[in-house]
MIDOSE-1310 file (N, C-alpha, C; in nm, 2 decimals, decimal comma, always signed):
residues 295
mlig	-1,41/-4,15/-2,87/-1,48/-4,13/-2,72/-1,39/-4,12/-2,62; -1,28/-4,16/-2,62/-1,17/-4,16/-2,51/-1,14/-4,02/-2,49; -1,12/-3,94/-2,59/-1,11/-3,79/-2,58/-1,24/-3,74/-2,48; -1,35/-3,77/-2,55/-1,47/-3,72/-2,45/-1,47/-3,77/-2,31
vvaa	-1,43/-3,89/-2,31/-1,43/-3,92/-2,15/-1,32/-3,85/-2,05; -1,20/-3,84/-2,11/-1,10/-3,76/-2,06/-1,12/-3,62/-2,05; -1,24/-3,54/-2,14/-1,25/-3,43/-2,11/-1,36/-3,41/-2,00; -1,46/-3,51/-2,00/-1,54/-3,52/-1,87/-1,49/-3,54/-1,77
llac	-1,39/-3,60/-1,76/-1,32/-3,61/-1,62/-1,24/-3,50/-1,59; -1,19/-3,43/-1,67/-1,12/-3,29/-1,65/-1,23/-3,18/-1,58; -1,36/-3,20/-1,65/-1,46/-3,13/-1,61/-1,51/-3,14/-1,45; -1,51/-3,31/-1,42/-1,53/-3,33/-1,31/-1,44/-3,29/-1,20
fgyg	-1,32/-3,30/-1,23/-1,23/-3,25/-1,13/-1,22/-3,08/-1,11; -1,24/-3,02/-1,23/-1,25/-2,89/-1,23/-1,33/-2,85/-1,14; -1,48/-2,87/-1,18/-1,59/-2,83/-1,09/-1,61/-2,88/-0,97; -1,54/-2,99/-0,95/-1,57/-3,04/-0,80/-1,45/-2,98/-0,69
tasa	-1,34/-2,95/-0,74/-1,27/-2,85/-0,67/-1,31/-2,70/-0,67; -1,38/-2,67/-0,76/-1,43/-2,52/-0,77/-1,55/-2,53/-0,67; -1,64/-2,61/-0,68/-1,75/-2,61/-0,54/-1,69/-2,61/-0,44; -1,59/-2,67/-0,37/-1,55/-2,70/-0,25/-1,47/-2,55/-0,22
lqgy	-1,40/-2,49/-0,31/-1,36/-2,35/-0,29/-1,45/-2,25/-0,29; -1,53/-2,24/-0,39/-1,67/-2,15/-0,36/-1,75/-2,17/-0,24; -1,77/-2,30/-0,19/-1,83/-2,32/-0,06/-1,75/-2,24/+0,05; -1,61/-2,26/+0,04/-1,53/-2,19/+0,15/-1,54/-2,05/+0,10
gare	-1,55/-1,97/+0,02/-1,56/-1,85/-0,02/-1,68/-1,78/+0,03; -1,80/-1,88/+0,02/-1,94/-1,80/+0,04/-1,95/-1,82/+0,18; -1,88/-1,91/+0,27/-1,88/-1,89/+0,40/-1,80/-1,79/+0,46; -1,69/-1,74/+0,41/-1,62/-1,63/+0,43/-1,69/-1,49/+0,43
atta	-1,77/-1,50/+0,32/-1,83/-1,36/+0,29/-1,97/-1,33/+0,39; -1,96/-1,21/+0,41/-2,06/-1,19/+0,50/-2,20/-1,18/+0,44; -2,30/-1,26/+0,51/-2,44/-1,25/+0,47/-2,52/-1,20/+0,58; -2,48/-1,11/+0,66/-2,56/-1,07/+0,78/-2,67/-1,01/+0,74
dagd	-2,68/-0,94/+0,63/-2,79/-0,86/+0,58/-2,90/-0,95/+0,51; -2,87/-1,09/+0,49/-2,96/-1,17/+0,43/-3,08/-1,22/+0,51; -3,06/-1,23/+0,65/-3,15/-1,30/+0,73/-3,23/-1,41/+0,68; -3,38/-1,42/+0,70/-3,46/-1,53/+0,67/-3,48/-1,50/+0,51
rgps	-3,44/-1,39/+0,47/-3,52/-1,38/+0,32/-3,40/-1,44/+0,21; -3,29/-1,47/+0,28/-3,17/-1,53/+0,22/-3,07/-1,42/+0,16; -2,99/-1,47/+0,10/-2,87/-1,38/+0,04/-2,93/-1,28/-0,05; -2,86/-1,14/-0,02/-2,90/-1,07/-0,11/-2,79/-1,04/-0,24
lrst	-2,82/-0,95/-0,35/-2,76/-0,96/-0,44/-2,60/-0,90/-0,41; -2,60/-0,80/-0,31/-2,47/-0,76/-0,24/-2,39/-0,86/-0,17; -2,45/-0,96/-0,09/-2,38/-1,07/-0,04/-2,33/-1,16/-0,13; -2,40/-1,19/-0,24/-2,38/-1,27/-0,35/-2,24/-1,21/-0,40
isaa	-2,23/-1,10/-0,44/-2,13/-1,05/-0,50/-2,01/-1,04/-0,43; -2,03/-1,02/-0,29/-1,91/-1,03/-0,19/-1,85/-1,18/-0,19; -1,95/-1,28/-0,19/-1,89/-1,41/-0,18/-1,81/-1,44/-0,32; -1,86/-1,39/-0,42/-1,77/-1,43/-0,54/-1,66/-1,33/-0,57
ltpa	-1,65/-1,24/-0,49/-1,51/-1,15/-0,49/-1,42/-1,21/-0,39; -1,45/-1,33/-0,30/-1,33/-1,34/-0,20/-1,24/-1,43/-0,29; -1,11/-1,44/-0,24/-1,00/-1,52/-0,30/-1,04/-1,67/-0,33; -1,07/-1,73/-0,24/-1,11/-1,89/-0,26/-1,23/-1,89/-0,39
fiag	-1,30/-1,81/-0,39/-1,43/-1,80/-0,46/-1,36/-1,78/-0,61; -1,29/-1,68/-0,63/-1,21/-1,64/-0,75/-1,14/-1,76/-0,79; -1,07/-1,82/-0,71/-0,97/-1,94/-0,76/-1,08/-2,06/-0,81; -1,20/-2,07/-0,75/-1,29/-2,16/-0,76/-1,34/-2,14/-0,93
mald	-1,37/-2,01/-0,97/-1,44/-1,96/-1,11/-1,32/-1,98/-1,16; -1,20/-2,01/-1,17/-1,08/-2,02/-1,25/-1,09/-2,15/-1,28; -1,12/-2,26/-1,18/-1,12/-2,40/-1,21/-1,25/-2,44/-1,31; -1,37/-2,34/-1,27/-1,52/-2,37/-1,34/-1,45/-2,33/-1,49
vigf	-1,37/-2,24/-1,53/-1,35/-2,21/-1,66/-1,31/-2,36/-1,73; -1,18/-2,42/-1,64/-1,13/-2,53/-1,69/-1,28/-2,65/-1,70; -1,34/-2,64/-1,60/-1,45/-2,74/-1,60/-1,54/-2,71/-1,73; -1,56/-2,60/-1,75/-1,65/-2,57/-1,85/-1,60/-2,62/-2,01
agsl	-1,46/-2,60/-2,01/-1,41/-2,63/-2,12/-1,41/-2,78/-2,15; -1,41/-2,87/-2,05/-1,40/-3,02/-2,05/-1,56/-3,01/-2,07; -1,63/-2,97/-2,03/-1,78/-3,01/-2,05/-1,81/-2,97/-2,19; -1,78/-2,89/-2,24/-1,81/-2,82/-2,39/-1,77/-2,95/-2,48
vsar	-1,62/-2,99/-2,46/-1,58/-3,08/-2,53/-1,65/-3,24/-2,52; -1,69/-3,26/-2,39/-1,74/-3,40/-2,39/-1,88/-3,39/-2,44; -1,95/-3,29/-2,42/-2,10/-3,27/-2,47/-2,07/-3,30/-2,63; -1,99/-3,28/-2,69/-1,98/-3,29/-2,84/-1,95/-3,42/-2,90
lipl	-1,86/-3,49/-2,79/-1,80/-3,61/-2,85/-1,87/-3,72/-2,81; -1,93/-3,73/-2,67/-2,00/-3,83/-2,62/-2,15/-3,83/-2,57; -2,23/-3,95/-2,57/-2,37/-3,91/-2,52/-2,37/-3,84/-2,38; -2,46/-3,77/-2,40/-2,49/-3,67/-2,27/-2,52/-3,75/-2,14
flsq	-2,60/-3,89/-2,13/-2,61/-3,95/-2,00/-2,48/-4,01/-1,98; -2,37/-4,00/-2,06/-2,24/-4,07/-2,01/-2,15/-3,92/-1,98; -2,17/-3,84/-2,04/-2,06/-3,69/-2,01/-2,13/-3,65/-1,89; -2,25/-3,63/-1,87/-2,32/-3,55/-1,76/-2,30/-3,63/-1,63
tims	-2,32/-3,76/-1,65/-2,30/-3,87/-1,54/-2,11/-3,85/-1,48; -2,03/-3,86/-1,56/-1,91/-3,86/-1,51/-1,89/-3,72/-1,45; -1,94/-3,61/-1,50/-1,95/-3,48/-1,44/-1,99/-3,48/-1,29; -2,08/-3,57/-1,29/-2,18/-3,58/-1,16/-2,09/-3,63/-1,04
anlv	-1,97/-3,70/-1,08/-1,90/-3,73/-0,98/-1,81/-3,62/-0,94; -1,83/-3,48/-0,97/-1,75/-3,37/-0,90/-1,80/-3,39/-0,75; -1,91/-3,43/-0,73/-1,95/-3,42/-0,60/-1,88/-3,50/-0,50; -1,81/-3,63/-0,56/-1,71/-3,71/-0,48/-1,61/-3,61/-0,43
vtaa	-1,55/-3,54/-0,54/-1,42/-3,46/-0,50/-1,48/-3,34/-0,42; -1,60/-3,27/-0,44/-1,63/-3,17/-0,35/-1,65/-3,22/-0,21; -1,69/-3,34/-0,20/-1,73/-3,42/-0,05/-1,59/-3,42/+0,00; -1,47/-3,46/-0,07/-1,36/-3,51/+0,00/-1,28/-3,38/+0,04
lgtv	-1,26/-3,28/-0,06/-1,22/-3,17/-0,04/-1,28/-3,09/+0,08; -1,41/-3,11/+0,08/-1,47/-3,02/+0,20/-1,46/-3,11/+0,34; -1,39/-3,19/+0,35/-1,35/-3,26/+0,48/-1,24/-3,18/+0,52; -1,13/-3,12/+0,43/-1,04/-3,04/+0,47/-1,07/-2,86/+0,47
llgv	-1,11/-2,83/+0,37/-1,16/-2,70/+0,35/-1,28/-2,63/+0,47; -1,38/-2,74/+0,49/-1,52/-2,69/+0,54/-1,51/-2,76/+0,66; -1,44/-2,85/+0,68/-1,47/-2,95/+0,82/-1,59/-3,03/+0,82; -1,62/-3,06/+0,69/-1,73/-3,14/+0,68/-1,69/-3,30/+0,72
rlhr	-1,76/-3,35/+0,79/-1,72/-3,50/+0,83/-1,79/-3,58/+0,75; -1,71/-3,69/+0,70/-1,76/-3,80/+0,60/-1,79/-3,91/+0,68; -1,92/-3,98/+0,69/-1,95/-4,10/+0,78/-1,96/-4,22/+0,65; -1,96/-4,36/+0,73/-1,96/-4,43/+0,66/-2,04/-4,47/+0,55
rdwl	-2,18/-4,43/+0,58/-2,29/-4,39/+0,49/-2,26/-4,31/+0,38; -2,16/-4,17/+0,39/-2,15/-4,11/+0,30/-2,03/-4,18/+0,19; -1,96/-4,26/+0,27/-1,85/-4,32/+0,16/-1,92/-4,44/+0,08; -2,03/-4,49/+0,14/-2,10/-4,60/+0,07/-2,17/-4,54/-0,06
aigg	-2,22/-4,42/-0,02/-2,29/-4,34/-0,12/-2,18/-4,30/-0,22; -2,10/-4,26/-0,20/-1,99/-4,20/-0,29/-1,93/-4,33/-0,38; -1,92/-4,43/-0,32/-1,89/-4,57/-0,39/-1,99/-4,60/-0,47; -2,11/-4,57/-0,46/-2,25/-4,62/-0,54/-2,21/-4,51/-0,67
vlls	-2,16/-4,39/-0,66/-2,14/-4,30/-0,76/-2,06/-4,37/-0,84; -1,94/-4,38/-0,79/-1,80/-4,43/-0,84/-1,82/-4,56/-0,94; -1,91/-4,67/-0,87/-1,93/-4,81/-0,93/-2,02/-4,76/-1,06; -2,14/-4,68/-1,05/-2,22/-4,64/-1,15/-2,18/-4,59/-1,28
lcvl	-2,06/-4,51/-1,25/-1,98/-4,43/-1,34/-1,89/-4,53/-1,42; -1,84/-4,62/-1,37/-1,76/-4,72/-1,42/-1,86/-4,82/-1,53; -1,96/-4,85/-1,47/-2,08/-4,93/-1,57/-2,13/-4,84/-1,69; -2,14/-4,73/-1,66/-2,20/-4,64/-1,77/-2,06/-4,62/-1,87
aata	-1,94/-4,61/-1,82/-1,84/-4,60/-1,91/-1,80/-4,70/-2,01; -1,85/-4,84/-1,94/-1,82/-4,97/-2,02/-1,94/-4,98/-2,11; -2,08/-4,94/-2,08/-2,18/-4,98/-2,15/-2,22/-4,89/-2,25; -2,17/-4,76/-2,24/-2,25/-4,64/-2,34/-2,20/-4,67/-2,48
gplg	-2,31/-4,64/-2,56/-2,28/-4,67/-2,71/-2,24/-4,55/-2,79; -2,22/-4,51/-2,91/-2,17/-4,41/-2,99/-2,24/-4,30/-2,97; -2,23/-4,18/-3,00/-2,30/-4,06/-3,01/-2,39/-4,09/-3,11; -2,51/-4,03/-3,05/-2,64/-4,01/-3,13/-2,61/-3,94/-3,28
dtvv	-2,67/-3,96/-3,35/-2,66/-3,87/-3,47/-2,81/-3,84/-3,55; -2,91/-3,86/-3,46/-3,04/-3,79/-3,50/-3,03/-3,63/-3,53; -3,12/-3,64/-3,64/-3,13/-3,50/-3,69/-3,22/-3,41/-3,58; -3,18/-3,30/-3,53/-3,24/-3,22/-3,44/-3,35/-3,13/-3,52
apsl	-3,47/-3,13/-3,45/-3,59/-3,06/-3,50/-3,52/-2,88/-3,47; -3,56/-2,78/-3,59/-3,51/-2,66/-3,53/-3,60/-2,62/-3,43; -3,68/-2,64/-3,40/-3,78/-2,60/-3,26/-3,69/-2,61/-3,14; -3,61/-2,74/-3,13/-3,58/-2,76/-3,02/-3,44/-2,67/-3,01
hwdv	-3,41/-2,57/-3,08/-3,31/-2,46/-3,05/-3,37/-2,36/-2,96; -3,52/-2,34/-3,01/-3,56/-2,22/-2,94/-3,62/-2,29/-2,82; -3,67/-2,40/-2,81/-3,76/-2,49/-2,71/-3,61/-2,47/-2,58; -3,52/-2,49/-2,59/-3,42/-2,51/-2,48/-3,39/-2,37/-2,42
lvas	-3,37/-2,27/-2,53/-3,36/-2,12/-2,50/-3,49/-2,07/-2,38; -3,60/-2,11/-2,42/-3,73/-2,07/-2,35/-3,73/-2,14/-2,25; -3,70/-2,30/-2,22/-3,72/-2,35/-2,10/-3,60/-2,29/-2,01; -3,48/-2,24/-2,03/-3,38/-2,18/-1,97/-3,44/-2,06/-1,92
ivvl	-3,51/-2,00/-1,98/-3,55/-1,85/-1,92/-3,66/-1,90/-1,80; -3,74/-1,98/-1,83/-3,86/-2,02/-1,71/-3,77/-2,06/-1,62; -3,67/-2,17/-1,61/-3,61/-2,21/-1,51/-3,54/-2,12/-1,43; -3,46/-2,02/-1,50/-3,41/-1,91/-1,42/-3,50/-1,83/-1,37
iagi	-3,62/-1,79/-1,41/-3,71/-1,71/-1,35/-3,75/-1,77/-1,22; -3,78/-1,89/-1,21/-3,85/-1,98/-1,15/-3,75/-1,99/-1,02; -3,61/-2,01/-1,04/-3,51/-2,02/-0,96/-3,50/-1,91/-0,86; -3,51/-1,80/-0,95/-3,49/-1,66/-0,86/-3,62/-1,64/-0,77
gfvr	-3,73/-1,69/-0,83/-3,87/-1,69/-0,75/-3,84/-1,75/-0,63; -3,82/-1,89/-0,63/-3,76/-1,98/-0,51/-3,68/-1,90/-0,41; -3,56/-1,83/-0,47/-3,47/-1,77/-0,38/-3,55/-1,65/-0,28; -3,63/-1,55/-0,36/-3,70/-1,49/-0,30/-3,81/-1,52/-0,19
vlga	-3,88/-1,63/-0,23/-3,99/-1,68/-0,17/-3,95/-1,75/-0,03; -3,85/-1,85/-0,06/-3,80/-1,94/+0,06/-3,69/-1,90/+0,13; -3,62/-1,78/+0,08/-3,50/-1,74/+0,16/-3,40/-1,82/+0,19; -3,39/-1,84/+0,32/-3,26/-1,91/+0,36/-3,30/-2,09/+0,35
rsai	-3,43/-2,12/+0,33/-3,46/-2,25/+0,28/-3,44/-2,26/+0,15; -3,37/-2,20/+0,06/-3,40/-2,22/-0,08/-3,25/-2,29/-0,16; -3,17/-2,33/-0,04/-3,06/-2,40/-0,14/-3,07/-2,53/-0,21; -3,16/-2,63/-0,17/-3,19/-2,70/-0,27/-3,28/-2,67/-0,38
pagl	-3,38/-2,57/-0,37/-3,44/-2,55/-0,51/-3,35/-2,48/-0,59; -3,26/-2,39/-0,53/-3,16/-2,33/-0,61/-3,05/-2,40/-0,65; -3,02/-2,48/-0,60/-2,90/-2,58/-0,68/-2,96/-2,66/-0,77; -3,10/-2,72/-0,73/-3,16/-2,80/-0,86/-3,18/-2,71/-0,96
sagi	-3,23/-2,57/-0,96/-3,27/-2,50/-1,07/-3,13/-2,48/-1,15; -3,01/-2,46/-1,06/-2,89/-2,44/-1,12/-2,86/-2,55/-1,20; -2,86/-2,68/-1,17/-2,84/-2,80/-1,24/-2,93/-2,78/-1,37; -3,04/-2,79/-1,36/-3,14/-2,79/-1,49/-3,07/-2,71/-1,59
lfga	-3,03/-2,58/-1,53/-2,94/-2,45/-1,64/-2,83/-2,52/-1,70; -2,78/-2,57/-1,60/-2,63/-2,63/-1,67/-2,67/-2,76/-1,76; -2,77/-2,85/-1,72/-2,80/-2,93/-1,82/-2,84/-2,90/-1,97; -2,94/-2,78/-1,94/-2,99/-2,72/-2,08/-2,86/-2,65/-2,14
maia	-2,71/-2,62/-2,08/-2,65/-2,56/-2,13/-2,56/-2,66/-2,22; -2,56/-2,78/-2,15/-2,50/-2,91/-2,23/-2,57/-2,94/-2,34; -2,70/-2,95/-2,33/-2,82/-2,99/-2,45/-2,76/-2,88/-2,57; -2,77/-2,75/-2,53/-2,74/-2,65/-2,61/-2,61/-2,65/-2,70
vrit	-2,50/-2,70/-2,61/-2,36/-2,71/-2,69/-2,38/-2,84/-2,79; -2,46/-2,92/-2,75/-2,45/-3,04/-2,83/-2,51/-3,01/-2,99; -2,62/-2,93/-2,97/-2,71/-2,89/-3,08/-2,68/-2,78/-3,14; -2,59/-2,69/-3,11/-2,55/-2,56/-3,17/-2,49/-2,55/-3,30
dgid	-2,56/-2,49/-3,39/-2,49/-2,49/-3,53/-2,37/-2,39/-3,53; -2,27/-2,42/-3,64/-2,16/-2,31/-3,64/-2,04/-2,35/-3,56; -2,06/-2,46/-3,49/-1,93/-2,51/-3,43/-1,84/-2,58/-3,50; -1,90/-2,71/-3,58/-1,82/-2,78/-3,65/-1,87/-2,79/-3,82
plsf	-1,81/-2,74/-3,90/-1,70/-2,63/-3,93/-1,76/-2,51/-3,82; -1,65/-2,44/-3,80/-1,67/-2,30/-3,73/-1,72/-2,21/-3,81; -1,85/-2,14/-3,80/-1,87/-2,02/-3,88/-1,96/-1,92/-3,79; -1,88/-1,81/-3,75/-1,96/-1,72/-3,66/-2,10/-1,67/-3,73
pvll	-2,12/-1,63/-3,84/-2,26/-1,58/-3,89/-2,37/-1,70/-3,85; -2,34/-1,83/-3,88/-2,42/-1,94/-3,83/-2,44/-1,94/-3,67; -2,34/-1,94/-3,60/-2,34/-1,95/-3,47/-2,42/-1,86/-3,40; -2,39/-1,70/-3,45/-2,49/-1,60/-3,39/-2,64/-1,62/-3,42
rdpa	-2,68/-1,69/-3,55/-2,80/-1,69/-3,57/-2,88/-1,78/-3,49; -2,80/-1,89/-3,39/-2,87/-2,01/-3,35/-2,91/-1,95/-3,18; -3,02/-1,99/-3,19/-3,06/-1,95/-3,03/-3,01/-2,02/-2,95; -2,98/-2,15/-2,98/-2,90/-2,22/-2,87/-2,76/-2,20/-2,82
aytv	-2,69/-2,11/-2,92/-2,59/-2,05/-2,86/-2,61/-1,93/-2,76; -2,70/-1,87/-2,75/-2,74/-1,78/-2,64/-2,79/-1,84/-2,52; -2,84/-1,98/-2,54/-2,87/-2,05/-2,43/-2,74/-2,09/-2,37; -2,66/-2,13/-2,42/-2,51/-2,13/-2,36/-2,49/-2,03/-2,28
vlag	-2,48/-1,90/-2,29/-2,45/-1,79/-2,23/-2,55/-1,76/-2,13; -2,67/-1,77/-2,14/-2,77/-1,73/-2,05/-2,78/-1,87/-1,93; -2,80/-1,95/-1,98/-2,78/-2,09/-1,86/-2,65/-2,11/-1,77; -2,54/-2,06/-1,85/-2,43/-2,07/-1,77/-2,42/-1,97/-1,65
aggf	-2,45/-1,84/-1,70/-2,47/-1,74/-1,63/-2,56/-1,77/-1,50; -2,69/-1,80/-1,58/-2,78/-1,81/-1,45/-2,78/-1,92/-1,33; -2,70/-2,03/-1,39/-2,67/-2,13/-1,31/-2,57/-2,12/-1,23; -2,47/-2,03/-1,27/-2,37/-1,99/-1,19/-2,41/-1,90/-1,06
ylft	-2,51/-1,81/-1,09/-2,56/-1,72/-1,02/-2,65/-1,81/-0,88; -2,73/-1,91/-0,93/-2,82/-1,97/-0,84/-2,75/-2,07/-0,77; -2,63/-2,12/-0,80/-2,55/-2,23/-0,76/-2,46/-2,17/-0,64; -2,43/-2,03/-0,68/-2,38/-1,92/-0,56/-2,45/-1,90/-0,44
valq	-2,57/-1,88/-0,48/-2,68/-1,85/-0,38/-2,72/-1,99/-0,28; -2,72/-2,09/-0,35/-2,74/-2,21/-0,28/-2,59/-2,27/-0,20; -2,48/-2,20/-0,21/-2,38/-2,25/-0,15/-2,37/-2,16/-0,04; -2,44/-2,04/-0,04/-2,44/-1,96/+0,09/-2,54/-1,99/+0,19
vgsv	-2,64/-2,04/+0,15/-2,75/-2,08/+0,23/-2,77/-2,20/+0,29; -2,70/-2,32/+0,21/-2,70/-2,45/+0,24/-2,56/-2,52/+0,27; -2,57/-2,64/+0,27/-2,44/-2,73/+0,31/-2,39/-2,76/+0,14; -2,25/-2,75/+0,15/-2,21/-2,76/+0,01/-2,21/-2,89/-0,07
ngaa	-2,22/-3,00/+0,02/-2,24/-3,12/-0,04/-2,42/-3,14/-0,10; -2,48/-3,09/+0,00/-2,64/-3,05/-0,02/-2,66/-3,00/-0,17; -2,61/-2,87/-0,18/-2,61/-2,79/-0,30/-2,58/-2,84/-0,41; -2,44/-2,91/-0,40/-2,35/-2,98/-0,51/-2,45/-3,11/-0,56
aalv	-2,52/-3,16/-0,47/-2,60/-3,31/-0,49/-2,73/-3,26/-0,57; -2,79/-3,15/-0,53/-2,90/-3,10/-0,60/-2,87/-3,07/-0,76; -2,76/-2,99/-0,76/-2,70/-2,95/-0,88/-2,68/-3,07/-0,99; -2,63/-3,15/-0,92/-2,59/-3,30/-1,00/-2,73/-3,34/-1,06
vget	-2,83/-3,37/-0,98/-2,95/-3,41/-1,02/-2,99/-3,35/-1,14; -3,01/-3,23/-1,14/-3,07/-3,15/-1,25/-2,98/-3,16/-1,35; -2,83/-3,15/-1,36/-2,74/-3,15/-1,46/-2,74/-3,27/-1,54; -2,77/-3,39/-1,48/-2,73/-3,55/-1,50/-2,89/-3,57/-1,59
vvpg	-2,98/-3,58/-1,51/-3,10/-3,65/-1,56/-3,18/-3,55/-1,67; -3,18/-3,44/-1,68/-3,22/-3,34/-1,79/-3,17/-3,38/-1,92; -3,03/-3,34/-1,91/-2,98/-3,37/-2,06/-2,96/-3,52/-2,09; -2,96/-3,61/-2,00/-2,93/-3,79/-2,00/-3,07/-3,80/-2,08
vvgi	-3,18/-3,76/-2,03/-3,33/-3,79/-2,10/-3,34/-3,74/-2,23; -3,30/-3,61/-2,24/-3,33/-3,55/-2,37/-3,24/-3,60/-2,47; -3,11/-3,66/-2,42/-2,99/-3,72/-2,50/-3,06/-3,83/-2,59; -3,11/-3,92/-2,48/-3,20/-4,04/-2,53/-3,29/-4,04/-2,62
lllg	-3,40/-3,93/-2,58/-3,52/-3,92/-2,63/-3,54/-3,84/-2,78; -3,46/-3,75/-2,77/-3,42/-3,67/-2,89/-3,34/-3,64/-2,97; -3,18/-3,69/-2,94/-3,07/-3,70/-3,00/-3,00/-3,82/-3,02; -3,08/-3,93/-2,98/-3,03/-4,06/-3,03/-2,93/-4,13/-2,96
dtar	-2,90/-4,08/-2,83/-2,79/-4,15/-2,80/-2,82/-4,28/-2,71; -2,74/-4,37/-2,74/-2,78/-4,52/-2,68/-2,67/-4,60/-2,64; -2,70/-4,71/-2,59/-2,63/-4,78/-2,51/-2,56/-4,92/-2,61; -2,47/-4,99/-2,56/-2,39/-5,08/-2,66/-2,52/-5,18/-2,69
pgmg	-2,52/-5,25/-2,77/-2,65/-5,33/-2,80/-2,65/-5,47/-2,67; -2,79/-5,45/-2,64/-2,82/-5,55/-2,53/-2,78/-5,50/-2,39; -2,74/-5,38/-2,38/-2,67/-5,32/-2,23/-2,76/-5,21/-2,19; -2,87/-5,18/-2,29/-2,97/-5,07/-2,23/-3,01/-5,07/-2,10
wlva	-3,06/-5,21/-2,06/-3,12/-5,22/-1,93/-2,99/-5,18/-1,83; -2,89/-5,22/-1,83/-2,78/-5,21/-1,76/-2,73/-5,05/-1,73; -2,74/-4,98/-1,86/-2,70/-4,82/-1,86/-2,82/-4,76/-1,76; -2,94/-4,81/-1,79/-3,06/-4,75/-1,70/-3,02/-4,76/-1,55
lafi	-3,00/-4,90/-1,53/-2,97/-4,92/-1,38/-2,84/-4,86/-1,35; -2,74/-4,81/-1,41/-2,62/-4,74/-1,37/-2,66/-4,61/-1,36; -2,74/-4,52/-1,44/-2,80/-4,43/-1,46/-2,86/-4,38/-1,34; -2,96/-4,44/-1,29/-3,04/-4,44/-1,18/-2,94/-4,48/-1,06
gavv	-2,87/-4,54/-1,05/-2,78/-4,55/-0,92/-2,69/-4,47/-0,90; -2,65/-4,39/-1,00/-2,56/-4,27/-1,00/-2,63/-4,15/-0,95; -2,75/-4,14/-1,00/-2,83/-4,03/-0,93/-2,89/-4,04/-0,79; -2,92/-4,18/-0,76/-2,96/-4,21/-0,63/-2,89/-4,17/-0,52
sava	-2,74/-4,22/-0,56/-2,61/-4,23/-0,48/-2,59/-4,09/-0,44; -2,59/-4,00/-0,57/-2,59/-3,86/-0,56/-2,69/-3,78/-0,44; -2,81/-3,82/-0,49/-2,92/-3,75/-0,37/-2,89/-3,83/-0,24; -2,84/-3,93/-0,21/-2,80/-3,99/-0,08/-2,70/-3,91/-0,02
vaaf	-2,57/-3,88/-0,11/-2,48/-3,78/-0,06/-2,55/-3,65/-0,01; -2,65/-3,58/-0,09/-2,69/-3,45/-0,07/-2,75/-3,48/+0,07; -2,85/-3,59/+0,10/-2,93/-3,59/+0,21/-2,82/-3,61/+0,34; -2,73/-3,67/+0,34/-2,65/-3,68/+0,44/-2,58/-3,57/+0,47
gaae	-2,53/-3,50/+0,38/-2,47/-3,38/+0,40/-2,54/-3,25/+0,43; -2,68/-3,25/+0,38/-2,76/-3,15/+0,44/-2,81/-3,18/+0,59; -2,83/-3,30/+0,63/-2,86/-3,34/+0,75/-2,74/-3,29/+0,86; -2,62/-3,33/+0,80/-2,50/-3,28/+0,91/-2,52/-3,14/+0,91
haqs	-2,53/-3,09/+0,79/-2,52/-2,90/+0,80/-2,62/-2,85/+0,90; -2,76/-2,90/+0,87/-2,85/-2,86/+0,97/-2,83/-2,90/+1,11; -2,77/-3,02/+1,13/-2,73/-3,02/+1,29/-2,62/-2,95/+1,33; -2,54/-2,91/+1,27/-2,41/-2,85/+1,33/-2,46/-2,67/+1,30
sgte	-2,56/-2,66/+1,22/-2,58/-2,52/+1,21/-2,70/-2,50/+1,34; -2,78/-2,61/+1,38/-2,87/-2,58/+1,49/-2,77/-2,59/+1,60; -2,67/-2,65/+1,63/-2,58/-2,63/+1,74/-2,52/-2,53/+1,75; -2,46/-2,46/+1,65/-2,39/-2,32/+1,63/-2,51/-2,23/+1,68
taps	-2,62/-2,22/+1,63/-2,71/-2,09/+1,65/-2,81/-2,10/+1,78; -2,79/-2,22/+1,82/-2,90/-2,23/+1,95/-2,88/-2,14/+2,06; -2,75/-2,09/+2,10/-2,74/-2,00/+2,23/-2,81/-1,84/+2,17; -2,82/-1,82/+2,03/-2,87/-1,71/+2,00/-3,00/-1,69/+1,94
tsr	-3,08/-1,79/+1,99/-3,24/-1,81/+1,92/-3,32/-1,70/+1,99; -3,25/-1,63/+2,10/-3,37/-1,55/+2,18/-3,35/-1,41/+2,12; -3,26/-1,37/+2,01/-3,23/-1,25/+1,96/-3,36/-1,20/+1,88
């Protein structure tokens, strides 16, 4: 379990630093052609080609590797919640890279995330060994396709107001990717013919790419803390629940209530960081755009 926890922490710092750098890169990229319709594919590609964003993608690779290892070695409710602490890393770096101001309420919410993670790490049980139904391999692929289409639809309909729905959709896709990594056949032992026949393996690619695109859009139109926290909710709750209900992940004997409490505390604290960050972003954006509202 120790290796899985270390891998999740590596993913946490990789993803958290990447989000801050990508948020900085997204702000650098021009989105003038987006208007109220939200960012276009062209502006999203421009954001992804900035030096800061490219550096963030390199760190995403490190985070992805850590997430793969942790998803196979420890319960999903633990691995995904540890990775959700990347929000703390993002918020801290955002004060330097993006000029985000953290108030006492922000630090209290961040402290709530960290405390909840400590409790989860201390109470998590062994990795579940429930036999997975073959249909689940197809279910996770179909669900990922539906969420990706819905996320793109939110962006088209809501435009510049799509940051939270896009971030949440990206989080659900990353959560689906974690589930797929856990159940994919042909990894241990490694067998490429088996791997290529498993629909869950294609979910890893589809959900990863789709989540990356939607999160990039969310960073362009909203606060980095708000987008990251919406992502955290999706990538933590969905695989955590699936891991408990379908994959046999459990807490230590007699500690189930404490795991549930810590899990809820981590998600609520992350949402609080999102709400505070989004409010700060909206206030600063309104101040900056007020003189030009007559155009």
